[in-house]
C-alpha positions, 0 to 999 in steps of 0.5 A, spaced: 167 695 668 173 692 671 180 694 669 185 692 663 184 686 659 177 684 664 174 690 661 177 689 653 174 682 653 168 684 655 168 689 651 170 686 645 165 680 646 159 686 647 161 689 641 161 683 637 154 681 640 150 687 638 154 687 631 151 681 629 145 682 632 145 688 628 146 685 622 141 679 623 146 673 624 148 668 629 155 669 632 161 665 628 155 662 623 159 661 616 160 656 611 155 651 613 150 657 612 145 654 618 139 658 620 138 662 627 135 658 633 127 658 632 125 664 636 119 662 638 120 655 642 126 656 645 127 655 653 133 657 657 134 653 663 138 656 669 140 651 674 145 652 680 145 656 687 144 664 688 148 665 682 144 663 677 138 667 680 142 673 680 142 675 687 145 681 690 144 685 696 138 690 697 137 695 702 131 691 704 135 685 703 142 686 704 144 679 705 141 678 697 135 677 694 134 674 687 133 680 682 132 681 674 140 683 673 143 676 673 147 673 668 141 668 666 136 675 664 143 678 660 143 672 657 136 672 654 137 679 653 143 677 648 140 672 645 134 676 644 139 681 640 141 675 635 134 674 633 133 668 639 127 669 643 128 664 650 123 663 655 127 663 662 126 658 667 130 659 674 130 653 678 137 655 683 136 655 690 141 659 694 147 655 698 146 649 693 151 644 692 152 638 688 150 634 693 143 638 695 142 637 687 142 630 687 140 628 695 135 634 696 136 637 703 136 644 702 130 649 703 127 650 695 124 643 694 119 639 698 121 633 702 122 628 696 124 633 691 131 636 688 133 641 684 136 635 679 129 632 679 126 638 677 130 639 672 130 632 670 122 633 669 122 639 666 127 637 660 122 631 659 116 635 659 120 640 654 123 634 650 121 636 643 124 644 644 131 647 643 134 650 649 140 652 653 141 649 660 147 652 664 149 649 670 152 653 676 155 648 682 161 647 686 162 654 689 157 652 695 161 646 696 167 649 698 165 655 702 165 651 708 172 650 708 174 658 710 173 661 716 176 668 719 181 668 713 183 661 714 183 656 709 182 648 711 185 645 706 183 638 708 176 641 707 177 643 700 181 637 698 174 633 700 169 638 697 173 638 691 173 629 691 166 630 692 165 634 686 168 630 682 164 624 684 157 627 684 157 633 677 157 627 673 152 624 676 148 631 675 150 632 668 148 624 666 142 625 669 140 632 665 143 630 658 139 623 659 132 627 660 133 633 655 132 632 647 136 632 642 136 640 641 138 642 648 145 645 649 149 645 656 154 650 659 158 648 665 159 655 669 165 656 672 167 661 678 170 667 680 173 669 686 170 674 691 175 673 697 181 676 693 178 683 695 181 680 703 188 682 700 186 689 701 186 687 709 193 687 711 198 680 711 192 676 713 188 678 708 193 677 703 195 670 705 187 669 705 186 671 698 192 667 696 189 661 698 182 662 696 185 663 689 189 657 689 183 653 691 178 656 686 183 655 681 183 648 683 176 648 682 175 651 675 180 646 673 176 640 676 170 643 673 172 643 666 176 637 666 168 634 668 165 638 663 170 637 657 169 629 659 161 630 658 163 634 652 159 640 655 162 647 654 165 650 660 164 658 660 171 661 663 168 666 668 175 666 672 178 668 665 173 674 665 174 676 672 182 674 671 182 670 676 190 669 676 192 676 673 196 680 679 199 686 674 198 692 677 192 697 676 189 703 680 183 701 683 179 707 685 179 710 692 184 705 694 191 705 690 195 700 686 193 693 686 193 687 683 188 686 677 185 680 680 183 684 686 181 690 682 176 686 679 173 682 685 171 689 687 168 692 681 165 686 679 162 684 686 159 687 692 166 685 696 169 692 697 161 696 698 160 699 704 155 697 709 149 695 709 150 692 702 157 690 702 162 686 704 157 680 700 160 675 695 155 676 690 157 679 683 154 686 682 150 688 675 156 688 671 159 682 674 153 678 672 154 681 665 161 679 665 158 672 667 153 672 662 158 674 656 163 668 658 156 663 657 155 666 650 162 666 649 162 658 649 155 657 645 155 653 639 153 657 632 148 656 631 146 652 638 139 649 636 136 646 630 142 644 626 145 638 626 151 637 631 149 643 635 144 639 640 147 636 647 155 635 646 156 639 640 163 643 639 162 650 640 166 656 636 
């Protein structure tokens, strides 16, 4: 796990989750006395880009392929420890942007279908079931805005403006198709490019620029999800996105905490052929799953007020 507070944050939540699972309770369930969600007919629908598919580099596919060590798989395991069985469906597509989710033009869906349309069909078909839906978009909208350790600020501004316009449409469509016992979680983002700070003055400047842009992205995403009463998983907090306190990184020396986390929770500092690669490693995906777990309502289904738009613990 990464250094200092990121490690403590995850370790605390892991311990809490396992403890509550061991005694047969749902985290945070208290005076209301509500029961754990039904174990037999709940689903988990994971939407978004490659992160939602657990993509990691492998020797066979150094650029990355879907794995069973992604945050969606981890979340299923965590929920199982709480006595909740989730049937996982992953509709994500590598490279997916908010525009692609609505309009298509990606490599994953038939000519007239989109990820949003596929997800809405799924939700209609499972209307009477309880479930969790995670929405993981926004990062790929920004990726064209940095090239050769340089950030195009005008491009980033335009991409974030497009996210502001299109993400509410995605949320509205999903909520309109979902049943009353479905909980949505918006997924925040880490910044893999902080690892560039190890590459001299130009790399440090680039890392500082991407840090600002990803920070803005997370602020915008959180405000959009909040306006729709959708919980926001604080992935940036887990990765200590803005923590510049000094820590020791093995094999490198003293570096800022956020840079160490970018190296230790992603493949960005791994040697070739597996690195550098922007995707999380297994520990990074675990951290993202715990960020999602931390904002799930308690219980998140089968109780009044814990479906779409419910308050979180």
